[in-house]
C-alpha positions, 0 to 999 in steps of 0.5 A: 500499500502506498503512503500519501504525503503533502508538501507545504513549502517546507512541510510534507505529510505522510499517511498510512491508510488504504489510500495513504498520502504524504503531505509536503509543505514549503516554509521559510525554515525548510521542506516539511513532511507531515504524517497524515493519519497522526497529524504530526510533523515527521521530517524537515528537509534542508533549513532554507527559505522555500517558497513553493513545492509540488510533488508527483509519485516519489519526487518533490520539487521545491523552489527557494526564496533567496537563491535561484535554485529548484531542488529535486527531492526523493520522498523515499529517502527524504533527501535532495537528489538534484537541482537546477538554476531556476526558482519558480514562484508557482509549479505544476507537476504532471503525475508519474512524468518528468514534466514540470510547469514552472512560472517565473514572472510572466513566463510559463516554462515546461521542463523535462526534469530528467534532462533538466532542460526547458522544452517550451515556454510562453510569455503572458500579459502579466506576472503569473500569480496562481496556476492549476492543472485541469484534472482531465484535459492537457491544460494549465489554468493560470491566474493573473490580473483580471484574466484566466489563461487556459494554456493547452500544452499538447504538442506546444503551448497554446493560449485561450484567455477568459476575462473574469475580473473587473480590475488589474489586481483581481488575480486569485486561486483557481479550483476545479470540481473532481470531474473537471466540468466546473472551475471557481476563481476568487476575485479577492479585492471584490470578495467574489468567487466566479463559477466558470463552465469549463466546456464553454470557458465562460462565466456562469455565475458568481457569489459575493462574500459578505465579510466585513474585512476587505478581501477573500483569499483562498478557495476549495471544492468538496469531494462531491462538488456540492460545497465551495469553501471560501476563506477570509484571512483577516476575519479568520473565517471559512464561508461555506457556499452551496455550489448549485445555488452559489449562495452562502449557507454557513461560515466556520471559525478557522481559529487561525488565518487561512491563506490557502486550502487543499482538498485531501485526495482520499479523505473528507477533509480540507487542509488549510494553510495558516501562513502568518500563524505558523499552523496547518489546520484540518477542516472536517468537511462532514461536520464543517468543523476544525478537527486538527491543528498542526504546528508548522515551521515559520510561514508555511506557504503551500501544501501538495499531496504525493505518493510516498514510499510503500508502507510494509504493514499495510502491504501485507494486508493487501492482495492483487486482483487476479482476474480483471479483464479486459484490460484495457477496457472501454466500458465494462470491467470484470472482476471474477470472484468479487461480486458485491465488493466495495470498489474505489477507483483513483486516477494517477493524481490520487484522486477518487473518480468513482466509488461503487459496488461490484455487481454480477462480478463487473463494474461499469467504467464507461464514464471515465476518461481515457487513461490509467486508473488504480482500483481498490476492492474491499471484500470481506475485510480483505483489500485488493488492488490493481491497475487498468487502462480505460480506452 
């Protein structure tokens, strides 16, 4: 079984559940690793002022605040194994590849980390503030000024801008629903969140957050896409928004000032960065209450989840699915001997894309996008896992 870790600019979290995660975080005092099941700091890699971290597979990439350096980190050993001379303000790592997208000023670079070469670049109209990969399409969504740039990265970069704001400082983070059909973007100074239809790339709704303070800073979407969480740093609140009606239904005391939020890929939790309070808090999305507060090295900046080293005690409890066919499949996946078992399917980013029961020894996977998936079956107390390809 694999561990999942989160990187906070300086912080990494590792978990040992069936869909274990490591969390990595960049802070001003190093790259931190956090154990997700126990919510405890486990390690700090290199005492340096880091500004951003991303991870994929068992690798992490972390940029420095004070030097022009990007470090490559092996999450099996928690050691720095390589570096190159660039210090991105934001990054996106493609799952299970050597491709890294890195933002420096207004330029977005595509980097092959195996060869440490820049294979493509595109210059945008203003400095890049936030960027997020679309969960399905080969697109990086970039936020700057009052524009969302949709950067398609197939054979070469191409750009389709979306105007969402009404001012030059209306940059803000972007988050997608799990299936990627809807995107949300904050307009911090206006205390608004825009709802964007991905297929038409058009704004279809918005909500204004009535906080007495002057801005909203972070957003995240629940695993079932029904709820949007909107953070106000200065008022120390997280507002709960019904995504169907785009209306505020509740607010939660964040305890500390929330500056960024991240959805856990397998738990019903929202992990919250409290940059100025040197904390990471965990919001239980089932009850909308803060369930854990984790002390961090000074000034954590971001969090990311990654697949970490194998946990031996968990592996012993798992077995591989012996009869799974056809593989690849276009519609139905047959699982001999596992009728009525509970099935969870994950994409290569560790996100849950389907939860169902096995009926007549089969599962309908026709709604899944093409690609590689991991299936986990829980059958009479035993966990089985395998990979399959959806055509």
